[in-house]
C-alpha positions in Angstrom: 74.3 141.5 264.8 77.4 143.3 266.1 77.6 147.1 265.5 81.0 146.7 263.9 81.9 143.7 261.7 85.1 142.9 259.8 84.9 140.6 256.8 88.1 139.0 255.4 88.1 137.3 252.0 91.1 135.1 251.3 91.5 134.7 247.6 94.1 132.9 245.5 95.7 136.2 244.5 94.6 138.9 246.9 93.3 139.0 250.4 90.9 141.8 251.3 89.1 143.1 254.3 86.2 145.5 254.8 85.1 146.9 258.1 81.3 147.6 258.3 79.6 149.9 260.8 75.9 149.1 261.3 73.8 152.1 262.3 70.3 150.7 262.3 68.4 147.5 261.4 69.3 147.8 257.7 71.6 150.8 257.6 75.4 150.5 257.4 78.5 152.1 256.0 82.1 150.9 255.3 84.6 152.3 257.8 87.7 150.9 256.1 88.9 148.7 253.3 92.3 147.1 252.9 93.9 144.8 250.4 97.1 142.7 250.4 98.4 140.8 247.3 99.4 137.7 249.3 99.4 135.4 246.3 98.4 132.4 248.5 98.2 130.1 245.5 101.6 131.2 244.1 103.3 128.1 242.6 100.6 125.9 243.8 99.2 125.0 240.4 102.6 123.8 239.4 102.8 121.6 242.5 99.6 119.6 242.3 97.6 122.4 244.1 99.8 122.3 247.3 100.2 125.6 249.0 103.8 126.7 249.3 105.5 127.7 252.5 106.5 131.3 251.4 102.9 132.0 250.3 101.4 130.6 253.5 103.9 132.7 255.6 103.0 135.9 253.7 99.3 135.3 254.1 99.6 134.4 257.8 101.5 137.7 258.4 99.0 139.7 256.5 96.1 138.1 258.4 97.7 139.3 261.7 98.0 142.8 260.3 94.4 142.7 259.1 93.2 141.6 262.6 95.1 144.5 264.2 93.3 146.9 261.9 90.0 145.3 262.6 90.6 145.7 266.4 91.6 149.3 266.0 88.1 150.0 264.6 86.5 148.2 267.5 85.2 145.3 265.4 83.3 142.9 267.6 82.6 140.3 265.0 85.0 138.7 262.5 83.9 136.8 259.5 86.6 135.1 257.4 86.0 133.2 254.2 88.4 131.5 251.8 87.8 130.5 248.2 89.6 128.6 245.4 93.1 128.5 246.9 92.0 126.6 250.0 89.2 124.7 248.2 91.8 123.2 245.9 94.8 122.7 248.2 95.4 119.2 249.6 97.3 120.8 252.5 94.6 123.4 253.2 93.9 122.1 256.7 97.5 122.7 257.7 97.1 126.4 256.9 93.7 126.7 258.5 94.9 125.1 261.7 97.9 127.4 261.8 95.7 130.5 261.5 93.4 129.2 264.3 96.5 128.5 266.5 98.4 131.7 265.8 95.5 134.2 265.4 92.5 132.5 267.0 90.7 133.0 263.7 88.3 130.5 262.1 88.5 130.4 258.3 85.4 129.1 256.5 86.2 127.6 253.2 83.3 128.1 250.8 82.5 126.2 247.7 82.3 127.7 244.3 78.5 128.0 244.2 78.5 129.8 247.6 81.1 132.2 246.3 79.0 132.9 243.3 75.9 133.4 245.5 77.7 135.9 247.8 78.9 138.0 244.9 75.5 137.9 243.3 73.6 139.0 246.4 76.0 142.0 246.8 75.2 143.0 243.2 71.5 142.3 243.6 71.2 144.6 246.6 73.8 147.3 245.9 73.4 147.9 242.2 70.3 149.1 240.3 67.9 146.3 239.7 68.6 144.5 236.4 68.5 141.1 234.8 72.1 140.1 234.4 74.8 137.5 234.6 77.3 138.2 237.3 80.9 137.1 236.5 83.6 137.0 239.2 87.0 136.2 237.8 89.4 135.4 240.6 92.8 134.0 241.0 91.9 130.3 240.9 88.3 130.2 239.7 85.5 132.1 238.0 82.0 132.3 239.4 78.7 132.9 237.5 75.2 133.7 238.8 72.0 134.7 237.0 70.0 137.6 238.5 66.4 138.0 237.5 64.0 140.5 239.2 66.5 141.2 241.9 66.8 137.5 242.9 69.7 135.1 242.5 68.8 132.1 240.3 71.4 129.6 238.9 75.0 129.4 240.1 78.1 128.1 238.5 81.8 127.8 239.3 84.6 127.0 236.9 88.3 126.3 237.5 89.5 129.2 235.4 91.3 132.0 237.2 94.1 134.4 236.6 96.9 132.7 238.7 95.8 129.2 237.5 96.0 130.2 233.8 99.2 132.2 234.3 101.0 129.3 235.9 99.7 126.5 233.7 99.9 128.3 230.4 101.3 131.9 230.3 104.5 131.0 232.1 105.1 128.6 229.2 104.0 131.1 226.5 101.2 128.7 225.6 98.4 131.1 224.6 96.7 128.5 222.4 96.6 126.0 225.3 95.1 128.7 227.5 92.4 129.5 225.0 91.6 125.8 224.6 91.5 125.2 228.3 89.2 128.2 229.0 86.9 127.4 226.1 86.6 123.8 227.2 85.7 124.9 230.8 83.1 127.4 229.4 81.4 124.7 227.4 79.9 123.4 230.7 77.8 126.6 230.9 74.3 126.9 229.3 73.3 129.6 226.9 72.1 132.2 229.4 70.3 134.4 226.9 71.2 137.5 228.9 72.8 140.5 227.3 74.0 142.3 230.5 77.2 141.2 232.2 78.1 142.4 235.7 81.9 142.2 236.3 83.1 141.4 239.8 86.6 141.0 241.0 90.0 142.7 240.8 90.8 141.9 237.2 87.5 143.4 235.9 87.9 146.4 238.2 91.5 147.0 237.0 90.5 146.9 233.4 87.5 149.1 233.9 89.5 151.7 235.9 92.1 151.7 233.1 89.5 152.0 230.4 87.9 155.0 232.2 91.3 156.7 232.4 92.0 156.0 228.8 88.7 157.5 227.7 89.0 160.4 230.1 85.8 159.5 231.8 84.8 162.6 233.9 83.8 160.7 237.1 86.0 158.6 239.4 83.1 156.4 240.4 83.9 152.8 239.4 80.7 151.1 240.8 78.0 150.9 238.2 80.2 152.2 235.4 78.8 150.8 232.2 80.4 150.1 228.8 79.7 147.9 225.8 81.3 144.7 224.5 82.9 146.4 221.5 84.8 149.0 223.5 85.8 146.5 226.1 86.9 143.8 223.6 89.0 146.4 221.7 90.7 147.5 224.9 91.2 143.8 226.0 93.0 143.1 222.7 95.3 146.1 223.4 96.1 144.7 226.8 96.9 141.2 225.4 99.2 142.6 222.8 101.0 145.1 225.1 104.5 144.9 226.6 105.3 146.3 230.1 105.8 149.8 228.8 102.6 149.8 226.9 100.7 148.3 229.8 101.8 151.2 231.9 100.6 153.7 229.3 97.3 151.8 229.3 97.0 152.6 233.1 97.6 149.1 234.3 99.4 149.1 237.7 102.7 147.3 237.9 101.6 144.9 240.6 99.1 143.5 238.1 101.5 143.1 235.1 101.9 139.3 235.6 98.2 138.5 236.0 96.4 141.1 233.9 96.8 139.2 230.6 95.5 135.8 231.9 92.6 137.6 233.5 91.9 139.6 230.3 92.0 136.5 228.2 89.5 134.8 230.5 87.1 137.8 230.4 87.5 138.0 226.6 86.6 134.3 226.1 83.6 134.6 228.6 82.3 137.6 226.6 82.6 135.7 223.4 80.8 132.7 224.8 78.0 134.6 226.5 77.6 137.2 223.7 76.8 139.8 226.4 76.6 143.4 225.0 76.3 145.6 228.0 79.0 145.5 230.7 78.5 146.9 234.2 81.3 147.1 236.8 80.6 146.1 240.3 82.6 147.7 243.1 81.1 145.1 245.5 81.7 141.4 245.7 82.2 138.5 248.2 83.0 140.7 251.2 79.8 142.7 250.9 77.9 139.5 250.2 79.2 137.9 253.4 78.1 141.0 255.4 74.7 141.2 253.7 74.1 137.4 254.1 74.5 138.0 257.8 72.6 141.3 257.9 69.6 140.1 255.8 69.5 136.5 257.1 65.9 136.9 258.2 64.7 138.8 255.1 65.5 136.4 252.2 68.8 138.1 251.5 67.0 141.2 250.3 66.3 144.7 251.7 62.7 145.6 252.2 60.7 146.9 249.2 61.4 150.6 248.5 64.4 150.6 250.8 67.5 152.2 249.2 70.7 151.1 250.9 
């Protein structure tokens, strides 16, 4: 494996990159992280899933900037995955071919179960060992995985995401329709019987960060921060009822104002459905999962026993 690897994750709402430096067989650290709110799926859900020109142009430009950053760190290996936005789009190949042509970058579109798996192995390896349900609410879809004894078991992917729910329901002020749509999607999931919920993704991190500030939590460490369902649900209800001024006072950043409520509603309905009581925030997700899947490909996607990464 290359000493320096850059991983790009193209989501429906945001695109992120992490640059990893490998220092020994299993040791590594993150050199740099960057995020761009490219909104690749903007207006797509209102147009039969077709990616729109402005969104594709924004994303293509951001990819070029990300690649320049990766080169500046001496990245010798580039891994790029795309999730719901390109899974769903009838014109996805047009965008993929354009990026190959303009930037000589191959985009691998992964299915929902693979996305769930990558987030789950990041949590399994980089959080304390626990039996839990990982939940990754993204822009176009939400992924679920069961972790038991440090291993990934069942995987699920549902078409409920912040941008999708925003465009289909919130833009029309149809809260009841959004609730019915989300609950109908969740009915496909089994009763997991797990009371610990690991939240992955930008919406959960944004809500956790805001909750930590609201409660004057003494540490700035987001990864592994733990709360309970009552506190989270109370805060979620405040978010759903808040106007822009109130959202700001609740420590929500302005660039999330239009997607935080759809994302909060999705998380609220998932918590109600799963009846989870303990919530753990993960600072890692698909990008780290892609890197670990490569790093640990010959060791069953796990670090050796008694090895602490």
